[in-house]
N, C-alpha and C positions, 0 to 999 in steps of 0.2 A: 628060454623061449626062442625058437628059430626066427631069424629076421625075415621080414617080408621081402619077397622078390621084387626087384625093380620092375615096374610096369610103365614104360614110357607112355602108352596110350592113356592110362589112368592119370598120370601126372599132367599130361597135356589137357585132359578133360578138366581136372581140378583147376589148372591155371586159367583155362577159358572161363570157367564158372566164376573165379575170383575177379577176372577182368570185367565180367558183366556186372558183378557186384560193385566194383569200383566206379563203373559208369553211372549206376543208379545213385551211389553215394555222392558222386560229383554233382549230380543234379540237385540233391538235397543241400549240398554245400553252397551251391550258387543261390538257392532259394533262401538259405539262412543268412547269407551275406547281404541280401537285399533288405533285411530288417535293421541293418546297422544305421543308426542315425548319424548324419554328418557331425563330426566333432570339431571343436575349436582347435585350430592348428597350433595355437599358443600352448596347448596342453600336450602336444605330441613331440615337441622338441624345442631346443633353444631358438631364439630369434635369429634372423639373418645378420643382425648386427654383430653377433659373436663370431660368425664365420668371416665377416669382413675384417674384424679386428685381428683374427688369426692370420688371414691372408696378407693383411697390411704389415703385420709384424714380420712375417716370413719374407716379404718383398724388401722390407727395410733391412733385414739381415743380409739378404743377397747384395744389396747396394753397399752396405757398410763393411761387410766382412765376407766378400765372395770366396776367399780361400777356405773359410770354414765350411760353407755350403758345398763347395766343390769337393772338399775332403770327405764330407758325409756321403755325397753321391758316388764318388769313386769307390769308397769303401763298400757301399751297398752293391754297386756294379761288380766289383771284384769278387765279393762273396757269392753273388748270383752266378757269375760265370764259372767260378770254381765248382759251385754246386751242380751246375749243368754238366760239366765234364765228369764229375763223380757219378752223376746219375746215369750218364751214357755208359760209363764203365760198369756200373752195377747192373744195368739192363743187359749188357752183353754177358756178364757173369751170372745173371739170373738171381741176384741177391740184393739185399738192402745196402745202402751206402755205408762205408766204413766210418768209424769214429763219430757215430751219431751221438752228439753231446746235447741234445735238445731237452734233457731232463725228464722227470717223471710227471708229465702233465696228464691229469686224469682223463682228459678228452681223448688221449692217444694211447689207451691201455692195450688195445688189440695188437698182438704181435706183428700183424701185417703192416702196421705203421713203420716198423723197423725193417722187416724182412722183405717186403714186396717193393720193388723199385718204384712202381707207380705211386703207391700211397706214401712211401718214404719221401719221394721228391715233393709231392704236394704239401706234406706236413712241414718239411724243413723250409720250403720256400715261403709258406705262410708265416712261420715263426720269424724268419729273417725279415720279411716285409713288416711284420708287426714291430719288431725291434727298431727298424729304420724309421717308422712313423713316430714311435715313442721318443727316439733320440732327436728327431727334428723338432718335436714339441718342446722337449726339455731345453733345446738350444735357443728357443725364442727369448729375446731379451726386451724388445720394445713392446711390452704388454704387461699390465699390472698383475699382481699375484692372484687376485680373484678371477680375472678372465682366463689366466693361464690354467688355474685349477679346473675351470669349467671346460676349456678346450681339451685338457688332459682326460677328464672324465668322459665327455661325449665322444672323443676319439676312441677311447677304450670300448665304449658301447659298440661302435662300428667295427672295431677289430674283433671283438668277441662274436658279433653277429656273423661275420664273414669266415669264421672258422670252418675248415673243410668238413669237420665232423657234423656240422649243421645241415649238410646237404646229402641227399640219398646217394647220388652218384659218386660221392667221395667219402662215404662212411662205410668202411668194411664190415662193421658189425651189422648194420642194417641190410647190406647187400647179402651177406652170408645168411642172415635169418630169412630174407625174402626167398632165396633159392631153396633153403631147407624146408620152408613151409609152402612151397608152390605159390607164393604170393599172398598167403593167408595173413601174414604179419602186416602187409600193406593194407589189406582190407580192414583188419582190426584197427590199425592206426588211423585210417581215414574215418572209421566209425567214431573213434575217440575224438578226432578233430571236429567232425560235424557235431557231435554231442556238446563239445565245449563252446562252439560258436552259437549253436541253437540256445544253449543255456545262458548265454550272455548277450542276447539280442543282437547278434551279428558281430559282436566284438570278440577278439581272441584273448582268452585268459586260460592258461593251462591248469587243469585240475591236478593239484599236487597230491591229494590224498583221497582214498576211496570214500566217497560221500556216504556210503551205506554202512561203513564199518564202525561208526561211532554215533552215539546218541547222548546229547548233553543231558545229564541227569540219569542216564542209563549206565554207560560204561566209562564216561568221563564226567568231571564235576559232580562227584558222588558223595562228597563229605556231608555228613548228616547235619542239618540245620534248618532254620525256618526264616521266612520273610516276616519281619515284625513291623515294618513301616514301608510306605511307598508314597511318592508324589509323582509329578509329571517328569521329573528328572532321573529318579533312581528308585530301586528297591534296596532296602537295608536288610541284609541277611545276618542273623546271629547263629553261630554254630554251637551244636550240642557239646557240652563238656565231656572230656574223656578222663578227667581226674576228679577226685573227691574234693580237692581244694584248688582254688584258683587265686591268682594275684588280684588284689583289690582294683587296681586301675585297669579299665578295659582297653583293648587294642582295636582300632578301626583302620582298615586298609582301603585306600583309594586307588584302584587300578586305573590304567589309562583308558580313555573312551574311544581310542582309535581301534582297538580290538577289545575282546571281552575278558571279563575278570578271571575266567577259568584257566588261564595260563598258569595261575597259581594253584590250580586244583585239577590238573589233567588226570592223574590217577593216584591212588594212595601212596605208591612208592616215591613219587616226586612232588607231592602236594605240600607246598609251604603252608597253606591254610591248615591242613590236617596236622602237620608237624607242630605248628604254633599252638594249636589246641592241646596237643599231647604234652607240651611244655608247661601247661597250667595257666594259659592266658585265656581270658574271655574274648573271643575273636568275633568282630563284626566286619563285614565286607560290603562295599557299595557295588551294586550291579547297575550300571548306567543304562539309560534308555537309548535305543537306536533311533536317532532323530530323522524326521522327514521334513517336507516343506513347511509344515506348521511350526517348525522350530526356527524359522528364518530370523526372528528377532532375539534369539537366545545368544547371549554373549558370555564373556568371561565373568562379568558381574553376576549373571544368572547362575553359572556353575558354582561360583563362590557362595552366593546367598542361599539359593534353593538346593544346592548340592552339599558343599563342604560344611558350611555353618549349620545348616539344618541337620545334617547327619550327625555332627558332633553333639548338637543339642539333644537329639533324640536318644543317642547312646547314653548321655548323662541322665536323662529321665528314666530310661529303662533300668540302668544299674544303680541309680541313686548316688552316683559319684559326681564330684565337682570338676574332675579332670579326666582326660583320656590321653592315651598315647596314639599318635597318628603315623601312618605310612603313606607316602605318595610315590607312585611308580611312573616314571617317564613324564608324559605331559601332565599327569595328575600331580607329580612332584613339583613341576613348575608352578602349577596353580596352587598347590599347598603352600609354596613359598609366598605367593601373593596373599593368600589367606592369612598366613601367620603375620605378615607385615601389616595387614589391615587390622587384625586382632590386637597387635601391639599398639597401634594408633588409638584403639578404643579401650585399651587397658584390660582386654579380655585374656585371662590366663587359663582358659579351658584346656589347652593342650600342654600336657606335662613334658612330653618329649616328642620329637619328630624324627622319623627315619625316611631317608630318600633312596629309592632304587633308581639308578641310572637317570638322574634328573638334571636338567639344565636350568639354571636361573640367570646365567650369563651366556649370551649368544655371540660373543666376539668371535669365537671359533666353534661353529656348530658341528663341525665334522663333514662327512661326505654329503649329508643332506643339504649343505650350504650351496651346492651347485644349482639347486632348484629355487633358491631364494633371491632371484634376480627379477628385474622388471618384466622380462618376457613371460616367464611362467606366472608371476604374480598377477599380471594383467589378465592372463587366460583364466586363472582361478577366480579373480574378481568377476569376470564376465559370466562364468559358469554359475557362481553363487547367485548373481543378480538374476540369472535366467531361471534357475530351479529352486532357489531358496535354501539350498544345502549343497555340500560337496559329496558326491557319490563315493561310496567305499571303493569303487573300482580304481579311482585315480590314486588314492593313498596306497592301496595294495600293490598296484603296478609300480609306483615310485619306489617302494621299499624292495620289491622284487628285483628291480634293475640295479639296485645297489650291489646285489650279488647275482648278476645275470646268469652266469654259468651254472650256479647251483639251483637257482629258483626259476629260471626261464628256459634256457637252452637244454640243459641236462634233462629236466622232466619232459620237455617237448620231444626230444630225441627218443626217449624211452616210450612215450605214449604214442607219438604219431609215426615214427619210423620203425620202431621195434614192435609196435602193436601191443605193448604191455598194459595191463590194468594198473591204475594208480595204486600205490602201496597203502596199507592200513597203518598210517603213521599219525599218532594223536597230535603231535606238535604242528605238522603240516595241515592237519584238519583245522586246528585252531587258527593257523595263519590265514586260511582261506575264509574263515568265518568273521570277516571284518565288518566295520560299521561306518555309517555316514557321519559327516561332521556338520553341526548346526551352522547356519549361514553366517550370522554376525560373529560368532566365535571364531570361525575359520579366518575371517578377515582381520580381526583383532589380534589373534595369535600370530599370524604370519607377519603382519605389518608392524604391530606395536612391540611384540615380544621378540620375534626372530630378527627382523630387519632393523628396526629402530632401537632395539635392546633397552626399551624403556624401564623394564623391571630392574635390571642391573644398574642402570644409570640413575635410578631414583626419580624418574619423571612420569611413571605410569599413574594415571588418575583413574580411580574407580570408586563408586559409591561415595563420592564427596571427599575422598582422601587421596593424597599423593603419597604413594608407597615408597618405602626405603628399606632395603634388606638389612641395613645396619640396625634398624629398630628391633630386629628379632633377637631376643635373648634366650629363647627356648633351647635347651640342650638338644643337639642333633647327632645322628649317626648316619653317615652317607656311604652308600655302597655304589661304586662305579665299576665298570668292566674294562679290562685292559685292551681288548680288541673291538670295543663297541663302535659300530659304524653309523649308529643313529644318534647317540649322545656321547660325544667324545669325552673320555674320562678327564682330560685336562680342563675342558670347559666346565664339567661338573665340579671339579675342584675349585676353580676360580669363582664361580657363582656362589657356592655354599660357603666359601671362605669369607664372604662379605657379611655373614651373620655375626652377631656380637656375642653369642652365647658359647657355651662349652661345645667343642666340635670333636667328633671322632670320624676319621676317614678310613675306609677299607677299600682296597682295590682288588677285585676278584679277577682271576684268570678268565679267559674266554670273552664272549660277546654279550649283546644286549639281552638275550633270553637265557642262553646256557649258563652265563655267569651268575644269573639270579636264581634260576631253577636248577639248583646245584645241591641236592640233598646229601647229608653226611654219609648215608649208607653206600653211596656210589664211590666216595673217595676219589672223585674225578679231577676236579679243578681246585687248585690252591688259592691263596690270597696273600696280600701284603698289608702290613700295618706299620705305623710309625707314630710313636707317642710324643714326638717333639712337635713344636708349634708349626702349624701349617703356614708356609710362606709362598713357595712356588711349587708347581707340579713336579718339575724336574728335580728340585732339591729334596722334595718329599720322597720321591721314588728312589733317589740315590741312597737315602738313608733308611729306607724301609727294610723290614725283616719279612722274609717269605715263610709262610706256614703251609704245610701240606693239608689238603682237605678243605671242606666247605667252611664258609664264613658263618653259616647259620648258628652253630653253637656259640660263637663269640658274640654275635648279635643278641642271642637269647639271654646271655649273661648280662650284657649291657642293658637290655630292656628290663630284665628282672629287677635290676638295681633301681629302676625308676617306676616300678609298678606296685610298690607297697607290699604289705603283709598278705599272707594267704587267708582266704575266707572260704566258706562253703560254696561249692560250685553253683553257678546260676543256670537255670533252664531258660531257653529262649522266650523272650517277651515278658510282659507283666499284665496286670489288670487293665491298664490303659493302652497296652500294645499287644492285643491278642494276635496269635499266629494267623497270618493271611494265607500262606501256602507253604509247602515244603521247599527247601533249597533244591535246585539253584534258582527257583523262581521262574516267572513267565517273561520278564523283560529280556532275559538273556537269549531266549529262543524266538521272541516276537519278530515278525517281519514288518518293517515300516511301510506305510502307504506311499509308494513312489510311482 
C-alpha cells in the first residue's frame, strides 16, 4: 500500500484540533480537581521532625568531619565538570557521550538517551546527582538506624519522582510519539488523566489495568464452587471436587483482607485454589467483607471470633470432621497465629496443621513497610479512622504502590498520561487495583499492638480474656516466605514462626510477595530453598539450604497430604444444614461498601 503524501496543511489542522481538545480537557481536569477533599497532611509524607533529624545529622557531620563532606562535594563537582566538558564535545560532534556506563535502567531504554547529546547529558547528570544524594545519606552517622532507613526511603521517593523520564520535555519516547501523532497521544493521555482523577474524587491514582477487561466470576475467579455460609464478616466458599476421592481432613484458606481472595484464583493456569482441588483436597476459602464505617468497632478479636473460629467451626460441621488444615496468607497469617495461640490456651485442637504464606508474627524487622510505622504516619491514620470509622483502601493501595514506585506509579503514569496508551489487560494489576477498606478498630490495633509494640511476638497481646504466647502453639506448621518480599521480609517471617513449639517446615521461594506464592508448577518459573536441619537463625538456615528448581506447590501438597488423613468419597458443597447460598465467587467479593 503506497504511503500517504505528507500534507502540512492537514497536519496543522489536526494539531489545532488536538490543541482545542486539550483546552476542553484541561477545563474538565480543573473541575475534577475541585472535588478533591483536603487530606490529612500526616498521610501525605513523613513529619517535619524527620527532615530536621536528617539536617541536624548532616550539619553534625560537617562540624565533626569536614574533610569527609568536602571530599564528597569535590567528587561530585569533579564528575559534573567532567560531564559538562564531555557533553560539549559530544554536542560539537553531534553524538552521545563516550563511555556511557550508566547501566541498563529501564527508564532509559530509548536509544536517544545514549545517542542524543541533550538527552544523554540530562540522564547522566540525573544519575550522578542521585548517586551523590544517596552517598550523602549513607554517610550520615549521627542518626539512629530507623530514622536513617526512613530518610533513605523518602529520599529515594524524591529521586525517583524527579527522573527526567517523568517529564514531557525530557522524555524522548513521549516527544517522538506526540510528533508522530500530531499531538493525539497528548490528547489521549490527558483524557486518561482526567478519567483517573474523576474516578477518584479529585485524587490521583493511576489505573494500572483495563477495568473493562475482567469480570470477577466471568474470566477471573472462575473455579467452580458455592457459598455455603455467611455472616457479617465473610462468605465461606466450598469448591466443587475434581477427583473421585478426597483427603478426609478439609483445607480452609484465609486470604488477607487488604485485597481480595481471588489472587489465589486469577485464572485456571495459575489458580492455587483450583490446583489444590485437583490434588484431592476439600477446599474452603474465606471471602472477607469489604468494611465501611459501620465496622468501626470491629477489631482483631472480631476477626478471630466471627471470622477464623467461626469459619473453622462451620467447616467441621459441613464435613463432619473434628479437625481442619488451615492456611493464612499475609495479614491473615498473622491473625491465624494469634488464633492458634488462643486455641492453645483453650485446649482447642481443631486445627490439625497450619500453613503460612508470607506471614509475620514478629515485627522486629517488618521490612520496607516499617518506614510508615512511625508516630507521624500513625497519628495521621488514627485521625483518619476517628473521622471516618475505617481506613479507605486508597491509602493502603498507595502505600504499597510507592514501595515499587517506578513499576507501579511512574512507569504506568508515563504510558497512560504521556504516551496516551490504554491500560493493559493484566489480571494481576486488575486485582491489585481491586483493594478493600480496613475496619476502624482493627486498623489501630494491628498497627499499634502488632506492628509497633510487637505484642504478639513478645507474648503480651491480650484478647478475649487471654494473654497470647506463640510458644503455646504446638500445631505442625509449614511456612512459605519469599526471598525478595518487600511487604513481609522473609527473615521476619522466619523469626516469628520459629517461636512456635511444634514441628516446623520452612520453605523459601524465589521472587516476591505475590509472584513467589502464585507460582504454579506448570510455569517452572521460580525455584525454592529447603533445609531439614533445626531452624535457628535466618542466615544460618539460608547458608545450609538446598535449592530446588520449580514451584514449592508439589512439596507443600505432599506435606499437607501427610496431615490430611485417608481418602474418602468426594464431598459436594454444603449439606442439609448448609444449603448453597449462591455460586462462587459469591457476592461479598464484588460488593461495594457504603462510603
